[in-house]
N, C-alpha and C positions, 0 to 999 in steps of 0.2 A: 388379773384381779387378786390372785394370791399374794403377789408382791405388794399391792396397795394395802390390803388388809393386814399384811405382816408388819407394816410400820405402825408406830404408835400415834395414829392420827384419827381423832374423832371427827368425822365429816360434818357433824352438826355444828362444829366450831366455825366452819366456813360460812354458815348462814349468819351466825352472830357477827362475824367479821364484816360480811357484806352490808348488814344494816348499819353498823357503826360507821363504815366507810361512806355510806350514803348520807347519813345524818350528820356526821362529824361530832356526835355527842353520845356519850355512854348513857346519860339520863334518858334522852329521847329514844335511843335504841332499846333500852330496857322496857320502856313503855310500849313500844311496838311489839316486842317479843314476849310481853307478859312475864318478864323476869325482873329480879331485883338488880340494882346497880352493882352490888358486889358480885352477883352471879355473872353479869356481863364482863366485868373486869377480870374475873377469874378465868373466864372462857378465853379472853384475849391473851392472858398470860400463858395458858396451856397451849394455845395455837402458836405463839411466838417460840415457846420451848420446843414444840414438835418440829417447827420449820428451822429453828436455829438462827432466827434473825428478828429484830424489832420491826413491827409493822406500823406502829403509830408513835408519834411524839406529841406531847401536849404543848399547845400554844394558847395560853390564857385558859379559857373554858373549852376550847375546841380541841378535838383530836385530829391531827394532821398526818396523812400517810407518809411513811418513809418511801424511799425508792423501791425497796423490796415490797412494801405494802401496795404501791401503785401497780407493780407488775402482777401481784396476786389479784388485785381488783380487776385488772384488765382481763385476766384469764377467767375469772369468775363470771364476768359479764358475757364473755363469749360462750361459756359452757354451762354455767349453773342455770340460767334462765331457760335455755332449751330443755334441760333435764326436767325442770319444774313443769314446764308446759307439756312435755311428753307424759309426765306422770298424771297430770290433771285432765288431759285431753281424752275424750271418748274415742275408742278404737273405730277406725273407718274401714268399712268393708263394702266393696263393690263386686257383686258376683260376676259381672260382665268382664272384669279385668283380673279377678283373683286367680292366682296360680297355686293355691293351697292344695296339698295332697293330704287327704284324711284317711285314717286307718279305721275301717268299719268291719266289725265282726258280723257274720251271718251264719245262722244255722243253715244246714244244707237245704231245708225246705224254704226258708226265707230267701236264700240266694237264688233259687230257681224262680221264685215268684216275684221278688221285689227288685233284685239288682238290675235286670234288663230295663225295667221301667224307669228306675232311678237314673240310669245312664242316659236314657233318651231325653229325660227332662233336663239333666245337667248340660247335655249337648246344646240345648236351646237357651237355657238361662244362665249357665256358668261354663262357657265353652273351654276355659283353660283350667278348671279345677280337675283334680284327679282323685280317684278312689282306690285305695289298696284294700281289697276284699280278703278277709282272713276267716278261716273256719272257726266256729265256736259252737259249743253245745251247753246245755243247761248246767252241767256240773263244772264247767271250766269258765263260765261267764265272769264270776267275781274276780278271779285271778287275772284274767285277760284284760278286763276293764281297769283294774288297778294298775297294771304294769305297762300296757301297750296300746290300748284302743281309745279312739276318740268317742266311739259309740258302738252299739251292737243292736241287732234285731234277732231275738231268740225267745224261746221259752226259758224261764229261769227259776232256779230255786230261791231260797232266802239269800238276800244280798246285804252287804254292809251298808250302814247309813250313808256312807260317802258315795254310793252308787244310786243315782236317781232313775226312776222308771215310769213309763207311761204305757198303759195297755192300748194296743192298736186294734185288736179284734180277738174274739175267742174262737179258737180253732175247732173245727168239726171233723169227725172221722167218717170215712166211708170204706166199704169193701171194694177192692179193685181186682179184676180178673179179665181173662180173655173172653169176650162175649160170644165168641164162636165155640167155646168149649163148655161154658157153664150158663145156666139160665138164672138170671137175677131173681126171678119170681120164686124160685125154689130154694133160695138161700135162707132157710129158716135157722133158728138158733141151733137146733139139733144137727142140721146138715152142716152148719158152719164149723162145728167142732169135730165133724167127721172128715173134713177136708184137710189137705196138706196146705201149709202156709209158708210164706216168706215173711220174716220179721226184720225190722231195722233195729239193731241193738247197738247203742254206744258203748255198752260194757263188754261186747264181744261174747255174749252168751245167747241162749235160746229163749230169752224172755223179752217181752215187749210191753206196750201199754195195756194190752188185754190182760196179761197175767198180773200186772201190777194193780189194775182196777178191779178185776173180778176174782182173783185168786185161783182161777181155773186155767190149766195149761192147754195149749193147742198142739196139734201135730205139726212140728216145724221141720220142713224139708231143708230150709236154708236160712241162715242169719247173716245179714250184711250190715256194714257200718254206716251206710248212707243210702239216700234215695236215688243216687245217680244212675244206676243200672237196673233199677227196679222194673221199668217197662220191658226191657229185653228179657228179664227173668220170667215175667208173667206171660208174655206173648207166646202163643203156641202150646201152652201148658194148661193144666187144671188147677194151678196154684192160686191161692187167694192172699192178698195183702191188705191189711187194715192200716190205712194211711190218712194223713190230713187231707182234707178236701183241696187245699191250695196246691198240694203236690199232684193230686189226681187231675186237677184242671190242666196243669202243665203237661203231664204225660199224655193226656188224650189229644193234645194239639199235634203231636208227632206220631202217635200210635192210635189211630181211630178205631181199631178193633178192640181196644180195651174198654171195658164197661164198668159202671159203678152201681152199687146197691147200698141201701141203708144198712148200717150195722144192726143185726137182729136182736140187740139187747142194749141197755143203757150204757153209754160210754161217755164220760165227761170229757169235754175238750179243754185243753190248757190254753191260757191266754198267750198270744204272741205279743211281745213287749218291745218297746224301744227303751234301751238302757244306755246311760251315759254317766261318766264320772262327774261329780259336782264341780271338780276343778275346771271342766270345760263348759259349764252351764252358761257362762257369760261370754264365751268365745263366739263372735258373730258368724264366722264361717261354719262352725259346728251347729249353731242355732239355725242357720239357713238350711243346712242339709237335713237337720231333724224336722224342720217344718215341711220340707218336701216329702220326707218319709211319712209323716202324719197325713198329709194331703193325699198321697198315693194310696195309703191304707184305707182312708175314708172312701175313696173313689173306686178302688179295685179289689177290696178285700173279698175273698171268695164267699159265696152264698150257696146254700143248697137250692136246687131247682124245685 
């Protein structure tokens, strides 16, 4: 394409040439193209100059193609109309045959909860589609969506106008601990702040949502960067973790000794959102997967008991 654009050829001139070749008349071509006759004549001269050959000769009132003009018209018929049709045709997407690979960002909480369900649905409805799951968190969402991702599921800060968003559900937090070590009924606010805690911190420090929301610090035994090993850290200890309910639901499936209790003070939950670049808004494959994510969120979003 660099070589094509490097030559002094305005591709719009080919359209003018095609209409004149079809009608055999500058006057009629000008009417069809909503141009003046001098503008059409000038376009033909520019095209002839660019090509280095005459394309028409005048016979009476008609414009007759030269041999070079005939060759060009044949090439246009073969290539120009398919290009026009391709530009005007709506994209066709069939999930049953699509082999698209989409890059989807997941917060670690969303990946635990959503990705297995999404893959099971895709196995049935779009068996050849692929998902490249990439880690994302609220501070990196904007950059990742601008540069690399087709969509993401995460909590997010403020985003550029070019990133579209839809709330899936509003997360709720619970206290999780080993039920053999602690009694949920005794986890009062006072007792909560006396206990040692595990926090998940994307900043690599000892702060979490409780510190951000209440301004009060906990006794933090350990800070980790994700929820992946949280169950193992809690099991067999008296540690407490304040985590999204959707994470707690997943951890209890494999570690039944873990128990949950209501957070003993007000703690606002952040919305889990579906995020996508506006450039992919009309992409049928992306739209299909976004619709699946919304449907799964409606059906399976975690609820307090």
